[in-house]
C-alpha positions in Angstrom: 16.6 40.9 -65.4 13.3 39.4 -66.4 13.2 35.5 -66.1 11.3 35.4 -69.4 13.2 35.0 -72.7 11.5 35.8 -76.0 12.1 33.1 -78.6 12.6 34.9 -81.9 10.8 33.4 -84.9 10.6 34.6 -88.5 7.2 33.1 -88.8 5.5 34.1 -85.5 2.1 34.7 -87.1 2.0 31.3 -88.9 3.0 29.3 -85.8 0.6 31.2 -83.7 -2.3 30.0 -86.0 -1.1 26.4 -85.3 -2.4 26.5 -81.7 -6.2 26.0 -81.5 -6.7 28.7 -78.9 -10.4 28.0 -78.6 -9.6 24.4 -77.7 -6.9 25.5 -75.3 -9.4 27.8 -73.5 -12.2 25.3 -73.5 -10.3 22.2 -72.4 -7.3 23.7 -70.7 -5.0 21.7 -73.1 -4.4 21.2 -76.8 -2.4 18.8 -79.0 -0.5 20.2 -82.0 0.3 17.6 -84.6 3.0 17.4 -87.2 5.7 19.5 -85.4 8.9 18.9 -87.2 11.4 19.1 -84.5 12.5 20.7 -81.2 13.0 24.2 -82.8 9.6 24.1 -84.4 8.1 23.1 -81.1 9.8 26.1 -79.4 8.3 28.4 -82.0 4.9 27.1 -81.4 5.1 27.4 -77.6 6.8 30.8 -77.9 3.7 32.0 -79.8 1.8 31.7 -76.4 4.3 33.6 -74.2 8.0 34.1 -73.7 9.9 30.8 -73.0 10.9 30.6 -69.3 14.2 29.1 -68.0 13.5 25.9 -66.1 15.1 24.3 -63.0 18.3 23.7 -65.0 18.4 27.4 -66.1 17.8 26.4 -69.7 14.7 27.0 -72.0 14.3 23.2 -72.5 14.5 20.1 -70.4 14.9 16.6 -71.9 12.4 14.2 -70.3 13.9 10.7 -70.4 13.7 7.4 -68.5 14.8 7.4 -64.9 16.2 4.1 -63.6 13.7 2.2 -61.3 16.2 2.2 -58.5 16.1 5.9 -58.2 15.8 6.7 -54.5 13.6 9.8 -54.8 10.0 9.8 -54.2 8.8 12.2 -56.7 7.1 9.0 -58.0 5.3 6.1 -56.3 6.9 3.7 -58.8 9.6 4.0 -61.5 9.1 7.0 -63.8 5.7 8.1 -62.5 5.0 11.6 -61.2 2.2 12.4 -58.8 -0.4 15.2 -59.3 1.1 18.7 -59.2 1.4 22.0 -61.0 4.9 22.9 -62.3 7.1 25.3 -60.4 4.5 26.4 -57.8 7.1 28.5 -56.0 8.0 30.6 -59.0 6.5 34.1 -59.1 4.6 33.9 -61.4 4.5 30.2 -62.0 4.6 29.3 -65.7 1.3 30.0 -67.5 1.8 27.1 -69.9 3.7 23.8 -70.0 4.4 21.9 -73.2 5.9 18.5 -74.0 7.2 17.7 -77.5 7.4 14.0 -78.2 10.5 12.7 -80.1 9.7 9.1 -79.2 6.9 7.8 -77.2 6.9 4.6 -75.0 6.5 1.6 -77.2 5.5 -0.9 -74.6 2.7 0.8 -72.7 2.4 3.7 -70.2 4.0 7.1 -70.3 0.7 9.0 -70.6 0.5 12.6 -69.4 -2.6 12.8 -67.2 -4.5 16.1 -66.8 -7.2 17.3 -64.5 -8.9 20.7 -64.7 -9.2 22.4 -61.2 -12.8 23.2 -62.0 -13.6 19.5 -62.1 -11.6 19.0 -59.0 -13.4 21.8 -57.0 -16.8 20.4 -58.0 -15.9 17.0 -56.5 -14.5 18.4 -53.2 -16.4 19.2 -50.1 -16.7 22.8 -49.1 -14.3 22.2 -46.2 -11.7 20.7 -48.6 -12.2 23.7 -51.0 -11.6 25.9 -48.1 -8.2 24.5 -47.5 -7.4 25.2 -51.2 -8.6 28.7 -51.2 -8.1 30.0 -47.6 -5.0 28.4 -46.1 -1.7 30.1 -47.0 1.6 28.1 -47.2 5.1 28.7 -48.4 6.0 27.3 -51.8 9.9 27.1 -52.0 11.4 28.7 -55.2 13.7 31.4 -56.4 14.2 34.4 -54.2 12.6 32.7 -51.2 9.6 31.3 -53.1 6.0 32.4 -52.7 3.6 32.5 -49.7 0.0 32.2 -51.0 -3.0 30.0 -51.1 -3.1 26.9 -53.4 -6.0 28.2 -55.4 -6.7 31.8 -56.1 -7.0 34.1 -59.2 -4.7 36.3 -61.2 -5.2 39.9 -62.1 -7.6 39.0 -64.9 -9.8 36.8 -62.7 -8.5 33.5 -64.1 -7.7 30.5 -61.9 -4.2 30.6 -60.3 -3.5 27.1 -59.1 -0.3 26.0 -57.2 -0.2 22.4 -56.0 2.3 19.7 -55.0 1.3 16.4 -53.4 4.8 15.9 -52.3 5.0 19.3 -50.5 1.8 18.7 -48.6 2.7 15.1 -47.6 6.5 15.3 -47.1 7.4 19.0 -46.9 9.6 18.7 -50.0 9.0 18.7 -53.8 11.3 15.7 -54.2 11.6 13.8 -50.9 13.3 10.4 -50.3 11.0 7.6 -51.2 8.6 6.6 -48.5 9.6 9.6 -46.3 7.6 9.7 -43.1 7.3 13.3 -41.9 5.6 14.4 -38.7 2.5 16.4 -39.4 4.0 19.3 -37.4 6.7 19.7 -40.1 4.2 19.8 -43.0 3.2 23.2 -44.6 -0.5 22.7 -43.6 -0.2 19.9 -41.1 -2.5 16.9 -41.1 -5.2 18.9 -43.0 -2.9 19.4 -45.9 -1.8 15.8 -46.0 -5.4 14.6 -45.9 -6.2 17.0 -48.8 -3.3 15.8 -50.9 -4.5 12.2 -50.6 -8.1 13.2 -51.4 -6.9 15.2 -54.5 -4.7 12.3 -55.6 -7.7 9.9 -55.4 -9.9 12.3 -57.3 -7.2 12.9 -59.9 -7.0 9.2 -60.7 -10.8 9.1 -60.9 -11.4 12.2 -63.1 -8.2 12.6 -65.1 -7.9 12.9 -68.8 -5.1 10.7 -70.2 -3.1 11.8 -73.2 -0.5 9.7 -75.0 1.4 12.3 -77.1 2.0 11.1 -80.6 5.5 11.3 -81.9 6.3 14.7 -83.6 3.4 16.3 -81.7 3.2 18.9 -79.0 1.0 18.8 -75.9 0.3 22.2 -74.3 -1.7 22.9 -71.2 -2.5 25.7 -68.8 -0.3 25.2 -65.9 -2.2 27.6 -63.6 -5.5 25.7 -64.2 -4.5 22.0 -64.8 -3.0 19.5 -62.5 -0.8 17.0 -64.2 1.0 13.7 -63.6 2.7 11.0 -65.5 1.8 7.3 -65.7 4.4 4.6 -65.3 6.4 3.3 -68.2 9.4 1.1 -68.8 10.7 2.0 -72.4 14.1 3.6 -71.9 14.0 5.1 -75.2 11.0 7.4 -74.5 12.0 11.0 -75.0 10.2 14.3 -74.7 11.3 17.9 -74.5 9.7 20.1 -72.0 9.0 23.9 -72.3 7.7 26.5 -69.9 6.0 29.6 -71.2 5.1 32.8 -69.5 1.9 34.9 -69.9 2.9 37.5 -72.5 -0.2 36.6 -74.7 -2.0 34.1 -72.5 -5.1 32.9 -74.2 
């Protein structure tokens, strides 16, 4: 059975026109304003490709505050997430990610940070780019995951980026906080760990920061853009996440 699920909509043509495909193609992301609710957001995302079940097996995931005493190290501090692409071990990985904002953080932070791999490659040394494009590694995922390079291209020649800071530095997408892993256990050893730190530094230097307005939808190209989330403390912050496949990728 295909992992992709078509989201039926009686107004597919009208919602399709709501996405500025030129802006999405040019910038790698777009913000769609005045989206009524979660169902309307699903319609808009579904106009770009079939909605894809996420880690929980559902077509949506509710992004809410995680207590600061969480022992997992997907973040350096409470409710932050380091640079990555979503589901790098899925085959294929989601073409698009989208976040619909029900309620944004009211006391600072909570931005979604994005970086185009094209800008990243321009800032890396040739040797660092070589690690991205030449070294194969195993990305854990369904049915054994995927073995491939971090940066390649799909059948149309578009960028196909898979990246996880945590995987390169701790051999796990979601390791215990401050995990200290011997370089021999890492997917690409010390070279991979050094690249992860370098990418993280460049991400913070070059990123675009987006604070999604309430009742708006942020959509980005997951196979081209790294993303991360800044720290926030507002326990009422609430987003809904969608994954979409490549049925009609822009």
